[in-house]
C-alpha positions as CSV (number, residue, x, y, z in Angstrom):
1,X,-57.8,-24.8,81.0
2,X,-60.8,-22.6,81.2
3,X,-64.1,-23.8,80.0
4,X,-66.0,-20.9,78.5
5,X,-69.2,-22.9,77.9
6,X,-69.8,-23.5,81.6
7,X,-71.6,-20.2,82.2
8,X,-73.4,-20.0,78.9
9,X,-77.2,-20.7,78.6
10,X,-78.3,-24.0,77.3
11,X,-78.8,-24.3,73.6
12,X,-82.3,-25.3,72.2
13,X,-80.9,-28.8,71.3
14,X,-79.7,-29.3,74.9
15,X,-83.0,-28.1,76.3
16,X,-85.0,-30.4,74.0
17,X,-82.7,-33.3,74.9
18,X,-83.3,-32.5,78.6
19,X,-87.1,-32.4,78.0
20,X,-87.1,-35.8,76.2
21,X,-85.0,-37.2,79.0
22,X,-87.6,-36.0,81.5
23,X,-90.5,-37.3,79.5
24,X,-88.9,-40.7,79.3
25,X,-89.1,-41.0,83.0
26,X,-92.1,-39.0,83.9
27,X,-94.5,-37.5,81.3
28,X,-96.2,-35.4,84.0
29,X,-93.0,-33.7,85.1
30,X,-92.2,-32.9,81.5
31,X,-95.6,-31.4,81.1
32,X,-95.1,-29.3,84.2
33,X,-91.8,-28.0,83.0
34,X,-93.3,-27.1,79.6
35,X,-96.2,-25.3,81.3
36,X,-93.9,-23.4,83.6
37,X,-91.7,-22.2,80.7
38,X,-94.9,-21.2,78.7
39,X,-96.2,-19.2,81.7
40,X,-92.8,-17.6,82.2
41,X,-92.8,-16.5,78.5
42,X,-96.5,-15.4,78.8
43,X,-95.8,-13.3,81.9
44,X,-92.8,-11.6,80.3
45,X,-94.6,-10.7,77.1
46,X,-98.1,-10.0,78.1
47,X,-99.5,-6.5,78.5
48,X,-100.6,-5.3,82.0
49,X,-104.3,-5.3,81.3
50,X,-104.9,-9.0,80.8
51,X,-107.7,-10.8,82.6
52,X,-109.6,-14.2,82.4
53,X,-112.3,-14.5,79.8
54,X,-114.8,-15.5,82.6
55,X,-114.7,-11.9,83.8
56,X,-115.6,-10.2,80.5
57,X,-118.9,-8.5,80.1
58,X,-121.4,-9.3,77.4
59,X,-120.8,-7.2,74.2
60,X,-117.1,-6.5,75.1
61,X,-114.5,-6.8,72.3
62,X,-111.5,-8.9,73.3
63,X,-108.2,-10.2,72.0
64,X,-107.0,-13.6,73.1
65,X,-103.5,-13.3,74.8
66,X,-102.9,-16.9,76.0
67,X,-104.1,-20.1,77.6
68,X,-103.6,-21.3,81.1
69,X,-105.2,-24.6,80.5
70,X,-103.7,-27.9,79.5
71,X,-102.1,-28.5,76.1
72,X,-104.9,-30.7,75.0
73,X,-107.6,-28.1,75.7
74,X,-105.5,-25.3,74.2
75,X,-105.0,-27.3,71.0
76,X,-108.7,-27.9,70.8
77,X,-109.5,-24.2,71.3
78,X,-107.0,-23.3,68.5
79,X,-108.6,-25.8,66.2
80,X,-112.0,-24.1,66.8
81,X,-110.5,-20.7,65.9
82,X,-109.7,-19.3,69.4
83,X,-106.0,-18.5,68.9
84,X,-103.5,-16.1,70.6
85,X,-103.9,-12.7,69.0
86,X,-107.4,-13.5,67.7
87,X,-110.0,-10.8,68.1
88,X,-113.6,-11.5,69.0
89,X,-116.7,-10.3,70.7
90,X,-118.5,-11.8,73.7
91,X,-122.1,-12.5,72.5
92,X,-123.6,-14.2,75.6
93,X,-122.6,-15.0,79.2
94,X,-125.3,-17.4,80.3
95,X,-124.4,-21.0,81.1
96,X,-121.5,-20.9,78.6
97,X,-119.7,-17.9,77.2
98,X,-120.3,-17.5,73.5
99,X,-117.6,-15.6,71.6
100,X,-117.8,-14.6,67.9
101,X,-114.6,-14.7,66.0
102,X,-115.3,-13.3,62.5
103,X,-118.3,-15.3,61.2
104,X,-118.0,-18.2,63.6
105,X,-119.2,-18.5,67.2
106,X,-117.7,-20.7,69.9
107,X,-119.3,-21.7,73.2
108,X,-116.8,-22.0,76.0
109,X,-117.5,-23.5,79.5
110,X,-117.1,-21.2,82.5
111,X,-114.3,-23.3,83.9
112,X,-112.3,-23.3,80.7
113,X,-113.0,-19.5,80.2
114,X,-111.3,-18.9,83.5
115,X,-108.1,-20.3,82.0
116,X,-108.2,-18.2,78.8
117,X,-106.4,-14.8,79.2
118,X,-107.8,-11.9,77.2
119,X,-107.3,-8.2,76.9
120,X,-109.1,-5.3,75.2
121,X,-108.6,-5.0,71.5
122,X,-106.1,-2.4,70.3
123,X,-107.7,0.7,68.9
């Protein structure tokens, strides 16, 4: 009897079960797997002209494309208003990088800014 399910991709339920199994034994390994999957999706969907926020010049308009930092830092940035797809302008690049999103301004450390991927705003 031929098993047609052998060569099919895993369903989301099977994948989540696998992740919970991994996290039961080693939370760090589970985090690594999630980050690798996120980076794979990010690389397959992101435009060619994406660069770290730490390289952006003062006054440049940007669009946030993704985060390369840990989940905890990414969640904190999202809570502050720095989300994927969000458009902003770099106000200052002194000790911290200050970005304006709408009416709010966010100061981001240089190290964290190196993990935030941005691109130019669409015209």
